[in-house]
N, C-alpha and C positions, 0 to 999 in steps of 0.2 A: 531442378534447374533446367532439365531438357525442355519442359513445357515453356519455361520462361524464355529460353533462347529461341524457341520456335516462334514465339510472339514477336521477337525482334526481327526475325527473318520475314515474317508475314508483313510487318510494317515496311521493311526495306523494299520488298518486291511489289507491294501495292503502290508504292511511289514510283517505281521504275517501269512497271508494265502498263500498257495501254488497255482500254476496255476491249471486250470481245474475245475472240473474233466474231462470234454470232452477234447479230444486232438485237436491240431490245424490241424492235417491231413498231415503234411509235410512228414511223414514217408512213405506215399503211392506214393510219387513223387521221381523218381530216375533219376539223371542226368548221362549221358553216358560219360565216360572218353575219352579224345582225346590224344592219345599218340604222335601225331605230331602237337603240338600246333603252331609251326611256328611263334613265337613272343618272344620278350625279356621282362623281368620284367618292364623295363622303358617304354615300349610301352603301358602299361595298363593305362587306364583312367577310373575313377569311377564317373566322373561328370555326372549330370543329370538335368532334369527340371521337375517341378511340377506346373501345371497351369500357365505356362509361366515364372516361377520363377527359376532362375539358382541356382543349389545346387552343392557344390563341392563334395558331396558324398551322397549316397542314403539311409542313415540311419538318420531318424528324431527322435529327442527326443520328444516323443508324450505326449499329455496332461496328467498331473498327478494331480496337486493341485493348490490352490490359494484361496484367499478370507479370510484369517485369519492371524492376526498378528503373531500368534505362528508358522506359517509355512513360514514366509517370508524368513527365512534362507534357506529353501529348494529350493525355486525358485531362490534365490541368487546363491546358489551353482550350480544348474542346468544351470543357465545363464552363469556362469563362465566356466563350462564344455563346453557349446556350444561355447563360445568365443574362448577358447583354441583349440578346435578341428575343428571349422568351421561348426559344425552341425546346421541344422535348429532346431527350438524348438517351440512347441505349449504350450501355457499356459492352465491351467485348466479353467473350466467355470467361466466367469467373471460376472455372474449374481449377485453375492454377492456385487460387486462394483456398479452395476446398481441400486440395491436396497439401498445400503449404501455407499456413496462416501468415508467414512472412511476406507473401505476395499481396496481402490484403490492402496495403497502402496505396497501390496503383489504382484500386477501385474506389476506396473510401475518399480519395482526393476529390472525386466528382461531387459528392454530397457536401464536402467541406467548402468547396468553391461555390456551389450553387445550392444553398440550403433549402430554398423554396421552390426549386424547379421540378419539372416532371422527369423522372429518371426510370428507365427500364433495366431490370436485372437481366442476366443472360446465362444460360447453361445449355448443354447438349441434351438430346432426348434420352441419352443413356443414364442421366443423373437420377439419383434417388429423390423421393419426395422430401426427405430431411435436408438433402443438399440444396434443393430448390428453396426451401424455407430459409436456410442459412444465407443463401445468395441474396434473397430479398431483404432480410434483416441487415445484412452487411452494409447496404447503401441506402436503406430506407426507401426502397423502390415502390412505385405505385403500381407496377405490373412487372411480369417477367416474360422475356422472350425465351422460348425453347427452340433451339435451332436444329434443323435437319440438314446434314451435310455429307450424305453417303458418297457423293461424287468426289468431294475433297478427300475424305478419309481413305478411299481405296487408291488414291494416287500417292498419298503420304506414306513414306516408308514405315513410319511408326504408328500409322493410323489404325482405326478399328476395322475389323473384318466381319463382325457379327452385328447385324441390324435387326435381328428377330425380336418380336415383342415390343417394338417401339410404341405402337398405338396404346398398348396396355400401360406402358411406362408413363406416357404423357397423361393418360387418364388418371393414374395414381397421383401425379403432380397436381393436376387440376383439383382433385379431391382434397389435397393436403394444404395447399397454400391459401393465404387469405387475400390474395390480389388476383386480378385477371391474368389469364395465361394467353400469350400471343405466340402462335407457332410460326416460325420463319424459316424459309428455305434459304440456302446460302449459294445462290447463283444458278440453280438448275430448274427453278420454277415448281409450281404446284398445279396439278390437274384437278378437274372436276371430281373424280372419284375419291382421291385422297382428301380433298377439301370437305367433301360430304362426310367422310369417316371422322375427320377431326371435329367438325361441327357437332357430330353425334355424341362426342364424349364431353362436351361442355366447353370447348375452347372458345374464348370470347372474340378473338380476332386472328386473322391469318395475314401474314406478310408474304406476298407471293415470291419475292426474291428470285426473279427470273434471269435468263441470260441477257447479256448486253452490257453489263457493268463490270465491276472488279471480278476477275476470273480466278477463283481460288484453286481450280484444277491447274491452271497455268502457273500460279504461284507455287504450288507444291512441286510441280515439275521443275521449276527453276531452282527451288531449294535443293532438289535431289540431282540437279545437273544432268537431266536427260530431256530429249526432245519429245514433246507430247504429240501423239498422233492428231492430225487435224480433225478427224471425226470426234475424238474424245474431247479435244479443246473446245469444240463447238457444241458439245452435248447439252441438251436441256430444252426448256420451253421458253421462247421469247417472252419477255416480261409483259408486254401489252396483251398478248394472246393468253398467257397464264391468268392475267387479271380478269379477262372476260370469262374464262373457264370458271374461275372461283366465284365471280360475281353472279354467274348464271344460276348458282345453287344457293347463294347466301340469302338467308332470311333476315328478319329484323333483329335477331339475337347474335348475328355474326357480322363484325366489321371487317373490312378489307383494307390493308395497307399495301401500297404498290411500290416496289423497289426493284432495283436491278437495271442499271443504265438510265435511270431518271437523271437527265443532265441539264435540262433547260426549263425555264418557267412554262413553256408551252407543253413540255412533257408532263409537268405537274397538272396543268389544267386539263389535258386529255385524260389523265388518270382519274381526276376527280369527276370529270364529265361522264366517264364510264361507270362511276358509282363508288370509287374508292373514298374512304374517309380521310386518308392522309397518304403521304408518300415518304419514302425513306431515301436519304442521300448520304453516302459515306465518302467515297473516293475523292470527289471534287473538293469537299470541305477540308479533308485532310491535306490534300495537295496545296490548297490555298494557304492554309496555316503554315505549312512547312516552307513554302516558297516565298510568301509575301508577308507573313507575320499576322498577329492577332488583329490589329486595327484594320488592315486591308481586308482580312477575311470577314470581319463583322460588316464592313461596308459592302463587300460582295454579296453577303447574305441578304442584307437589307435591300440592295438593288434588285436581287433575285425576286424577293417578295413583292416589290413594287411592280416589276414586270408581270408577275402573276396577276395582280389586280388589274393591270392594263388589259390583259387578255380577257379577264372576266367582264370588264366594261364593254369590250368589243363584242362580247357574246350576249350582253344584256342580262348578266347574272349578278344579282345583288349578294347572293350567298353561295356557298359551296353546294348547297342542296339545289339551288336554282340551276346550277350547271348541268344537272341530270336531265333537264328539259331541253338542253341544246342538242341539235341534231349532229350526229357524227357519221360520216361516210367511211366505211371500212372497205379497203381495196386490197388487191394483190394477194400475196401468200397468206396473209392473216385472214382475209375473207375466205379463201379456199379451205384453210385449216378449220376455222370455226364452223363453216357450213358442213364440212365433212363430219364434224363432231356433233352435229345436230343442233347447233346454236343459230338462231335467226339473226343475221346481221342487218337485214333490211329495217328491222324495227328501230335500230339506232338512227338510221338515216331519216326516218319518218317522224321522229319526235318533233314536237312543236314547242318552240320557245314561248314562255308565258306571255311575254310582251307582244309577240306576233299575233296573238289571239285577241288582243284588245282592239276594239273598233271605236 
């Protein structure tokens, strides 16, 4: 029951607390307008693929909650939103159901509501390969997210304190399950070095989960009723920077999902232009559902996707892959960070849109 009550508190504070305090970093990334887009609205396609799974659009409803009877309605509404919009959805950590099968209903409801949708299972990196297979089977998942959340755990009074051997544990899960493994950070970002290690064990996708969005360190501090030091509250790699770090080493066998403070359609377009295959959004969708109801949340999501397509037209991009030809000027702290890390930022600014090369 302790894990279930924890999920209720996570939900409570994710609705109460604002993003940050660290920014996601998208303000340092500037797309260049294309005044000769040479395409029509109906030409634009926003379909994509993550880990070999076809997605009709690049916005994933990312992991939020699960594991408690009192939040089953939240997953039910999220699943209905996913069904109506065609969005992929990740459930929250299923470890509550691994420990206590009575908690299974709050996860299974997602597949019951959305029988034909794309759903990702979710467990922590400490999980056994058998638990991962169980989580996938529980909801008929097409992939499984394995989350990394050392920052959150060390703030949590009842959290883990031993993170040794995690890479070996993830490798064992990759070898066991019959679906792609997506490794996801929970708000502190992933750097080049760890991304390279994860790619080396056969992980099919990485969700960078950087700073700037829902702050689980702050949530755990609020749960425990203590003030979190400002340095700790802002710990991590800004999402946009983490995205470039991971993308700088990602080959054709590794897809990148960008999440952590992705809040606007322009954030999504910037993420895709950098090379991401999709983005993950959690907090804004949850807040929309809770405050405005399902119908309004579906409309918000559809408007969000429409604006995404508007930006694609203004960049002359027919597809998500065409966005990778759009020049991006990287400035400020992000430019300094990436250059210090040996990543060439000027090559992004000098990319040539395909339409601009037509004479």
